[in-house]
GUDRENPA-337260 format. One line per field, with one value per residue (C-alpha): residue in one letter; x negated, y, z. Coordinates in steps of 0.05 Angstrom, whole numbers, plus 32768, in hexadecimal, padded with zeros to 4 digits. Layout:
REM GUDRENPA-337260
r = c(a;...)
px = c(X;...)
py = c(Y;...)
pz = c(Z;...)
//
This chain:
REM GUDRENPA-337260
r = c(m;k;i;i;l;y;g;i;q;g;s;g;k;s;t;q;g;k;l;l;s;h;h;l;h;l;p;y;l;s;t;g;h;i;f;r;e;m;a;k;q;p;t;r;q;g;r;y;i;k;e;t;l;a;a;g;i;l;i;p;d;d;i;a;i;p;v;v;e;k;y;l;s;r;q;e;y;k;k;g;w;i;l;d;g;f;p;r;t;l;h;q;a;k;t;f;k;q;k;i;a;v;a;f;y;l;t;v;s;d;k;e;a;l;w;r;l;s;f;r;v;d;e;t;g;n;i;r;e;d;e;t;l;l;a;l;r;k;r;i;s;l;f;h;r;e;t;e;p;v;l;d;y;y;r;q;t;d;i;l;v;e;v;n;g;e;r;k;i;a;a;i;l;e;d;l;l;s;k;i;r;w;y;m;k;g;n;g;h;k)
px = c(7ED3;7EBD;7E9C;7E80;7E76;7E41;7E2C;7E28;7E69;7E7C;7E59;7E9A;7EA6;7EF0;7EFA;7ED3;7EF3;7F39;7F26;7F04;7F42;7F6D;7F3E;7F2E;7F73;7F52;7F69;7F3F;7F33;7F13;7EFB;7EFD;7F47;7F53;7F31;7F52;7F96;7F82;7F6D;7FB5;7FCF;7FE0;7FB6;7F74;7F52;7F73;7F5A;7F15;7F11;7F2B;7EF4;7EBF;7ED2;7ED6;7E90;7E76;7E5C;7E68;7E9E;7E79;7E6E;7E99;7ED5;7EC4;7EB3;7EF4;7F20;7F02;7F02;7F4B;7F5F;7F39;7F5D;7F9F;7FBE;7FB3;7F67;7F62;7F4D;7F1B;7F15;7EEE;7ED6;7EC0;7E83;7E83;7E58;7E37;7E01;7DCF;7DF2;7E34;7E15;7DF6;7E37;7E68;7E87;7E9B;7E72;7E65;7E5C;7E3D;7E2F;7E2C;7E06;7E1E;7DE1;7DEB;7DC0;7DD4;7DDB;7E0A;7E35;7E3C;7E4F;7E85;7EA0;7EA5;7EE1;7F04;7F45;7F76;7FBB;7FD9;7FA6;7F7C;7F34;7F32;7F1C;7EE5;7EC9;7EAE;7E69;7E49;7E6D;7E5C;7E12;7E12;7E34;7E02;7DC9;7DE9;7DEF;7DA4;7D93;7DC6;7DDE;7D9E;7D84;7DC4;7DB3;7D6D;7D8C;7DBA;7D80;7D58;7D92;7D97;7DDF;7DD2;7DDB;7DCA;7DF3;7DE7;7E22;7E12;7E34;7E7A;7EAD;7EBB;7E70;7E67;7EA4;7E8C;7E48;7E69;7E97;7E5F;7E35;7E71;7E7E;7E34;7E36;7E76;7E53;7E23;7DE8;7DDB;7DE2;7DB6)
py = c(8156;812D;80EA;80B3;806C;8041;7FF9;7FBA;7F95;7F74;7FA8;7FBE;7FFF;7FF6;7FDF;801B;804A;8038;803E;8082;8099;8088;80AB;80E8;80F0;80F2;80CA;808E;8081;8041;8047;7FFB;7FFD;8033;800A;7FC9;7FEC;8009;7FC2;7FAB;7FDC;7FBE;7FF2;7FEF;8013;7FE4;7FA7;7FC5;7FD4;7F8E;7F6E;7F9D;7F8D;7F42;7F45;7F66;7FA4;7FEE;8016;8046;808E;80AC;8087;8086;80CF;80ED;80B9;80C7;8113;8110;80E8;8118;8154;813B;8163;812D;8132;817E;817F;8147;80FD;80BD;80A0;8058;804C;8085;80A2;8060;8078;80B1;80D2;80CF;80ED;8127;8133;812B;8170;8164;8180;8144;814E;810A;80C8;808A;804D;800D;7FE0;7F95;7F5F;7F3F;7EFC;7F1A;7F3C;7EFC;7ED5;7F08;7F0A;7EBF;7EC3;7EFF;7EF8;7F29;7F3B;7EFB;7ECD;7EC0;7ED0;7F0F;7F06;7F3A;7F14;7ED4;7EC2;7ED6;7F19;7F27;7F18;7F44;7F7D;7F78;7F7A;7FB6;7FD9;7FD1;7FE8;8020;8038;8037;8072;8097;8088;80A5;80E2;80EE;80DF;8116;8147;8134;811B;80CF;80AC;8062;8036;7FED;7FC9;7F85;7F93;7F8F;7FBA;7FE5;7FF2;8009;8036;8056;8063;8084;80AE;80C5;80DA;8100;8123;8135;8150;8178;819B;81B9;818B;8177;8133;8105)
pz = c(8C6D;8C31;8C43;8C17;8C2D;8C0B;8C12;8BE9;8BDE;8C1F;8C4B;8C6B;8C46;8C3E;8C86;8CA1;8C6F;8C85;8CCF;8CC3;8C9D;8CD9;8D0B;8CE1;8CC0;8C7B;8C3F;8C2B;8BE2;8BC7;8B7F;8B7B;8B8B;8B57;8B21;8B35;8B2F;8AEB;8AD5;8ADF;8AAB;8A67;8A41;8A1C;8A55;8A88;8A63;8A5C;8AA7;8AB8;8A8D;8AA9;8AF1;8AE3;8AC5;8B05;8AE3;8AF2;8AD1;8AA2;8AB9;8A82;8A9F;8AE9;8AF4;8AD5;8AF8;8B3D;8B33;8B1D;8B5B;8B88;8B69;8B87;8BC0;8BF5;8BEC;8BF1;8C3A;8C33;8C28;8C35;8BF3;8BED;8BC2;8B90;8B71;8B5F;8B2E;8B31;8AF6;8B1B;8B5A;8B33;8B0B;8B45;8B53;8B9C;8BD6;8C03;8C4E;8C5E;8C3B;8C66;8C50;8C72;8C6F;8C6B;8C4C;8C0A;8C2E;8C63;8C2D;8C04;8C43;8C54;8C0D;8C08;8C37;8C17;8BF0;8BD0;8BEA;8BCB;8BED;8BAF;8BA0;8B74;8B2C;8B37;8B74;8B57;8B72;8B30;8B2E;8B77;8B6D;8B2F;8B56;8B8F;8B5D;8B3B;8B7E;8B8A;8B44;8B38;8B7C;8BA5;8B7D;8B92;8BDA;8BCF;8BAF;8BEB;8C1B;8BF9;8BFF;8C49;8C49;8C4D;8C90;8C94;8CC3;8CD4;8CB7;8CD5;8D18;8D33;8D0F;8D4E;8D59;8D11;8D15;8D56;8D36;8CF9;8D24;8D52;8D16;8CF9;8D3C;8D40;8CF9;8D07;8D41;8D0F;8D1D;8CD5;8CB5;8CDD)
//
C-alpha cells in the first residue's frame, strides 16, 4: 500500500507517519529528512539545498522529483510506503509515477502549527536552521499556495481523506488506521 501524508509543517505528519509505519509494517519516508541530509553534503547541490531550506522555499521540481523517485525505487519500498508531504506541487503530483492508494490530509490551523513548532528542536537540542519563525511562516504560506492545489487534485481523483489533526495523537492514529482498514476491505477511499 502506498500512502501519502499531507499537512502544514507542525501538523503531526512525521509523528503519524512513524506510528503508521510501525502498525502497517511499511517504511516511512520524509522528503524533508532526505533534503536535510542532502543539505549536509559539501557539494554544490548540498549547499543549494541548504540555502533553499533555510530560505523556507520549496526544492525545485527538477531536483525533488528525481530524488524521491530514486529513493522509492529502492528494494525496501517495493511493497509500499508511507510518504511524508510529497508531491508538494501540482506539477509533481501529475508527474509522480507511483500509484497512490490514499492521501491523508492532517488539518490543523496555522496558529496551532506555529505554536507546536515553537517548541520543536533538532536531535542536538537546537532550533533547526530551516525552522526560524520567518522560514516557518513562509513554508506555511507556500503550503497554502503550492500544495493546496495538490489536495484538490487528489480530492478530484477520490483518494484524499481529511483527518482532524488537532486532537490527541492516539485519536488521530486510530482514525487513520480505521480509514485504512475500511479502504483495504474494498470500500473505496472515504
